[in-house]
N, C-alpha and C positions, 0 to 999 in steps of 0.2 A: 274516262271517269264512269264508274258503274252506277246504275240506278240503285235505289234502296232495295228493291226486290233482288237484284243481282248480288248486292252486298250481303244480304241476309242469307241467301243460298250459299254463297262462297264461304262465309264465316261458319255456317252450320256444318258444311262439309269438312272444313279445316278442323273444327272442334271435334268432329267425329274421328278424324285421324289421330287426334291427341287424347282421345278418351282413355285408352289403356295406359299410356304414360302418366296421365293425371291420376288415374286410380292407383297405379303402383307406387307413384311418388307419395301420394297421400297415405297409403298403407305403410310405406317405409317411414314416413314422418311419425305416424301414430306409434309404430313399434319402437322407434328410436326414443320417443318421449317416455314410453313405458320403461324402456331399458335405463334411461337416465334416472327415473324415479326409483327403480328397483335396485340399481347398482350405483348408489349415490357416491361411494368412495372411489369408483373407477373413472378413468378419463375416457376410455374407448367409447362409451355410449354418447359422449358429447361429439366425438368425431363423426359417429353415425348421424347424429342430429344435424350437425353442420352440413354433412353430405346431402341429407334429405332436403334441407332448406336450399342448398345450391341447386339441386335438381328441380325443385318447385320454382325457384327464381328463374331458372333457365326456360322452363315451360311458359312462365309468365312473359319472359322477354320475347319468346317466339310469337306468342299471341299478340303482344303489344306491337311488335314489328309488322305483323300481318295486318293488324287493324290500322296502323299508321299509314301503310301503303294505300289504303282505300280512301284517303282524303287528301285534298290539295291544300287545305287551310292549315297554316302554321300553328295557329292557336288551338285548333282542334287536335293536332298532333300532340301538343303539350298536354292537353286535357286527357287524351288517351293514356299517355305515359303516367300522368298523375293517378288516373283511375287504377291502372295495374299496380303501381307502387303502393297505393292505399290498400288495395285488396291483399297484396303480399304481406304488408305490415299487419293487417287484420288477421291473417292466417297465423302469423307468429303470436299475436295477442291471444287468440282463441286457444291455440295449442299449448302455449307455455304458461298460462295463468296458474293453473292448479299445480303443475310441477314446481314452479317458483315458490308458491306458498308452502308447499310440502317440504321442499329442500331447505328453505330458510326458516322453517317452523314459524311462519307468520300467521296471525289469526285470520280466520275466514271472514268474520263479520265486517270489520271496517273496510277490508280490501274488496269485498264483493261489490260495495258501492262504487269504489274507484273503477273496478272492472266494468260495471254497468255504465258508468259515465263514459268510459272509453268506447264501449260498444255503441252507445248513442251518438257519440261524436263521429265515429267512423261511418255509421249508417247515414247520418246527416250529411257528412262530407260526400259520400257516395251518391246520394240523391241529388245533392247540389251539383256535382260534376256531371251527372246524367242530364240534368236540366240545362246546364250551360252548354253541354254537347249538342243538345237539340237546337239551341240558338246559333251555335257556331257553324253547324253543318246539318241542315234539315234532312239531307239524304242519308245521314249516318244512322244505322239501326240502333234502337234502344235495347236494353236488356230484355224487356218484355217482348219486343218483336222477335228477338233471337230465341226466346223460349217457346215460341210457336213452332215446334220442331217439324222439319220436313220429313218425308218418307225415308230419307237417307239415314235418319237416326235409328230406324227400326233394324238396320243391319248390324248394329253393335251386339 
């Protein structure tokens, strides 16, 4: 079992390895959303959108599996899975809100409040999962601790 400092170093190095795939999958996701909105009558942009989401989901799965291996606690493993699932659903919510409004010709105003409510719920859930993670495994690094980048991040 690794110490917190070893876990932070390991996760940061692994994140560095995934930086380019994350960037390209996000770019592909953004382009596919643009194409879905631009070519509303065509089906092929939806195929690209699904492919982008599968790519992003795969990266999330790789990260979740990596993080799960760093803890012995069963409940913490479930917590990590839920964090990554929540983050993935949040990515879908953020990316598809305006295209869905646009494509179905829905009014912005009442829906912006629903969107804001979803954002608040997801951010609250994320914070709650982070707190429960600290209780479940004190040696597991928090997001804030992972943001204090090591020198390896400068290589990107």
